[in-house]
C-alpha positions in Angstrom: -4.7 -32.5 44.0 -7.5 -30.4 45.5 -10.8 -29.8 43.7 -10.1 -26.0 43.3 -6.7 -26.7 41.7 -8.3 -29.3 39.3 -11.0 -26.8 38.3 -8.4 -24.1 37.8 -6.2 -26.4 35.7 -9.3 -27.5 33.7 -10.4 -23.9 33.1 -6.9 -22.8 32.1 -6.5 -25.8 29.7 -9.9 -25.0 28.2 -9.1 -21.3 27.7 -5.7 -22.1 26.2 -7.0 -24.8 23.8 -10.0 -22.7 22.8 -7.6 -19.8 22.0 -5.5 -22.1 19.9 -8.5 -23.5 18.0 -10.0 -20.1 17.3 -6.7 -18.5 16.4 -6.6 -18.1 12.7 -3.6 -17.0 10.7 -4.1 -13.6 9.3 -2.1 -12.6 6.3 0.4 -9.8 7.0 0.1 -7.3 4.2 3.3 -7.0 2.2 4.3 -3.4 1.7 3.9 -2.3 -1.9 7.0 -1.1 -3.7 7.2 2.5 -4.9 6.9 1.3 -8.5 3.7 -0.6 -7.6 2.3 2.5 -5.9 3.1 4.8 -8.8 1.8 2.4 -11.5 -1.1 1.1 -9.5 -3.4 4.2 -10.1 -4.3 6.8 -12.6 -3.4 10.2 -11.2 -5.4 13.4 -11.4 -3.9 16.8 -10.5 -5.7 18.2 -7.5 -3.3 20.9 -6.3 -0.3 23.0 -7.6 1.5 25.8 -5.9 4.8 27.7 -6.4 7.0 28.9 -3.6 9.8 31.4 -4.2 11.8 33.9 -2.2 12.1 37.5 -3.4 13.9 40.2 -1.5 14.1 37.9 1.6 10.3 37.2 1.6 9.0 33.7 0.9 5.8 33.6 -1.2 3.7 30.6 -1.9 1.0 31.0 -4.6 -1.8 28.6 -5.5 -1.5 27.9 -9.2 -4.8 26.0 -9.6 -7.0 29.0 -10.3 -4.7 30.1 -13.1 -4.5 26.7 -14.8 -6.5 26.2 -18.0 -9.5 24.0 -17.4 -8.2 21.6 -20.0 -5.0 21.0 -17.9 -6.9 20.4 -14.7 -8.8 17.4 -15.9 -5.8 15.5 -17.5 -5.1 12.0 -16.3 -1.5 10.9 -15.6 -0.7 7.2 -15.7 2.6 5.3 -15.3 3.3 1.8 -16.6 6.0 -0.5 -15.4 5.8 -3.0 -18.3 7.0 -3.6 -20.9 9.1 -0.6 -20.3 8.7 2.3 -17.9 6.5 4.7 -19.7 4.1 7.5 -18.7 1.1 8.8 -20.5 -0.9 12.0 -20.0 -4.4 11.7 -21.4 -6.5 14.8 -21.9 -9.7 14.8 -19.9 -13.1 15.9 -21.2 -11.9 19.5 -21.7 -9.5 19.1 -24.6 -6.5 21.5 -25.0 -5.3 20.2 -28.3 -6.9 18.6 -31.3 -8.4 15.2 -30.6 -5.7 13.5 -32.8 -3.0 14.7 -30.4 -4.8 14.0 -27.2 -1.8 12.4 -25.4 1.6 13.2 -24.2 4.0 10.4 -23.3 7.5 9.3 -22.7 9.7 7.2 -20.4 10.2 7.6 -16.6 12.6 6.3 -14.0 13.4 6.6 -10.4 16.8 7.6 -9.0 18.7 4.9 -7.0 16.8 5.8 -3.8 13.4 5.9 -5.5 12.8 9.5 -4.2 13.3 11.3 -7.4 11.1 10.8 -10.5 12.6 11.5 -13.8 10.5 12.1 -17.0 11.9 11.7 -20.5 9.3 12.9 -22.9 11.8 13.3 -25.6 15.4 12.5 -26.4 16.8 15.9 -25.4 14.4 17.0 -22.7 14.3 15.7 -19.1 12.4 16.8 -16.1 12.8 15.5 -12.5 10.7 15.9 -9.4 11.4 14.9 -5.8 8.7 12.6 -4.5 7.5 14.1 -1.2 4.7 11.6 -0.6 3.6 8.4 -2.5 0.7 6.3 -1.2 -2.1 4.3 -2.9 -4.2 7.4 -3.0 -1.8 10.4 -3.2 1.3 11.5 -5.0 3.0 14.7 -4.1 6.0 15.9 -6.0 8.3 18.9 -5.9 10.0 20.5 -8.9 12.8 22.9 -8.6 13.3 25.5 -11.3 15.2 28.8 -11.6 14.1 32.2 -12.8 16.3 35.0 -13.9 16.0 38.1 -11.7 17.9 41.4 -11.4 20.1 39.7 -8.7 20.7 36.5 -10.8 19.0 33.2 -11.0 16.7 32.5 -8.1 15.2 29.1 -7.3 11.5 28.4 -7.3 9.7 25.3 -6.2 6.5 23.9 -7.7 4.6 21.4 -5.5 2.1 19.2 -7.4 -0.5 17.1 -5.6 -2.2 14.2 -7.4 -5.1 12.0 -6.2 -5.7 8.5 -7.4 -8.8 7.9 -9.5 
């Protein structure tokens, strides 16, 4: 074997063994479930808009300026255990008397975990489509209907929450 071939083999062996020695296993992050994302933060409303179509024209309105200050600082929190419950706590600006400072109930996902259903009481249910759910942001879409002179027309409320 010639000297240049031995040097090349030595260098190649050194590089490969050095790469193996310095190579450390890095943990591959496991994606969080939608339940973990939803229950892993306290949520604060940072945006709300309504979109509707009237006489063929689509209109989107920012609802935040019209919301009461006491509604803008509320905290929404979801719990997975012991049962799936949600809790809306009033912020510093209180809408109701201090003895009734919370609103709560049960929640659930649909089978695909893209629809969030709220059950604040036995007879009332609300559901919102989840448009985005990350560790820092929750965006939902609620579809309602309003009675107009041409019949019931749909409207859509988009709510944006940021994690605290």
